[in-house]
C-alpha positions in Angstrom: 20.1 36.4 53.1 16.9 37.8 51.7 13.5 36.2 51.7 10.5 37.0 49.7 7.3 36.8 51.7 4.0 36.6 49.8 0.8 37.6 51.5 -2.4 35.9 50.3 -6.1 36.3 50.9 -9.3 34.9 49.6 -10.3 37.8 47.4 -14.0 36.6 47.0 -14.4 36.4 50.8 -12.8 39.8 51.4 -14.8 41.4 48.6 -18.0 40.4 50.4 -17.1 42.2 53.6 -19.1 45.3 54.4 -17.1 48.6 54.1 -17.2 49.2 57.9 -15.9 45.7 58.7 -13.2 46.1 56.0 -12.2 49.4 57.5 -11.8 47.8 60.9 -9.7 45.0 59.5 -7.4 47.5 57.8 -7.0 49.5 61.0 -6.1 46.3 62.8 -3.6 45.5 60.1 -1.9 48.9 60.2 -1.7 48.7 64.0 -0.1 45.3 63.9 2.4 46.4 61.3 4.3 48.5 63.9 5.9 45.6 65.8 6.5 43.8 62.5 8.4 46.8 61.1 10.2 47.5 64.4 12.2 44.3 63.9 14.4 46.2 61.5 14.4 43.1 59.3 11.8 44.3 56.8 13.5 45.8 53.7 10.4 46.4 51.5 6.7 46.0 52.0 3.9 46.7 49.5 0.2 45.9 49.1 -1.0 45.1 45.7 -4.1 46.4 43.9 -7.1 44.2 43.4 -6.8 41.3 41.0 -9.2 42.9 38.5 -6.4 45.3 37.7 -3.9 42.5 37.0 -2.5 41.6 33.6 -0.7 38.3 32.9 1.8 37.6 30.1 2.6 34.2 28.7 4.4 33.1 25.6 2.3 32.1 22.6 3.9 31.2 19.3 7.1 32.9 20.3 5.4 36.2 21.3 4.1 37.6 24.5 0.3 37.1 24.9 -1.4 39.4 27.4 -4.6 38.5 29.3 -6.6 40.3 31.9 -6.5 38.9 35.4 -4.0 37.1 37.7 -1.6 34.5 36.4 -3.4 31.7 38.1 -7.1 31.5 39.1 -7.1 30.2 42.6 -9.2 30.8 45.7 -6.3 32.6 47.5 -4.7 35.5 45.5 -1.6 37.4 46.1 -2.4 40.6 47.9 1.0 41.9 49.2 4.6 41.1 49.4 7.5 42.0 51.7 11.3 41.3 51.7 13.0 40.2 54.9 16.7 40.2 55.7 17.5 37.2 57.9 20.2 34.6 58.6 18.0 31.6 58.2 14.5 30.8 56.9 13.5 30.1 60.4 14.4 33.7 61.4 12.5 34.9 58.3 9.5 32.9 59.3 9.7 34.4 62.8 9.7 37.9 61.4 6.9 37.1 58.9 4.9 35.6 61.8 4.5 39.2 63.2 2.8 40.3 60.0 -1.0 40.8 60.3 -1.7 38.1 57.7 -0.1 35.6 60.0 -2.1 36.7 63.1 -5.7 37.2 62.0 -8.0 37.2 59.0 -8.5 33.5 58.9 -12.0 34.0 57.7 -10.6 36.0 54.7 -8.0 33.3 53.8 -5.1 35.4 55.0 -1.7 33.7 54.9 2.0 34.1 54.1 4.5 32.1 52.0 8.2 32.6 52.8 10.8 31.8 50.1 14.5 32.4 49.9 15.7 34.8 47.2 18.7 33.5 45.2 
């Protein structure tokens, strides 16, 4: 079974980080990705560009209406995603728990949501 794992962060908090600190955080993330990927359960993993590059599409009067920005305006924004192959959601959570966003970055609002794919 496949599971979509969504990585979130508080974009405002992360944007305020000084470049040197941001570089250290990213180095730590890349280092932690090794055991995560070594599980052999991660089928796809991608980071997303900043929300200022997002476009949202909603129906309006039967036609697509495009606006700048993310679909929802919340404190935590989607920053990455990955797909895990696992037998159960518990196994998917175990794999996702090895991702950097589950281990550190609390001050930046890091977190992961795990959802089964139909």
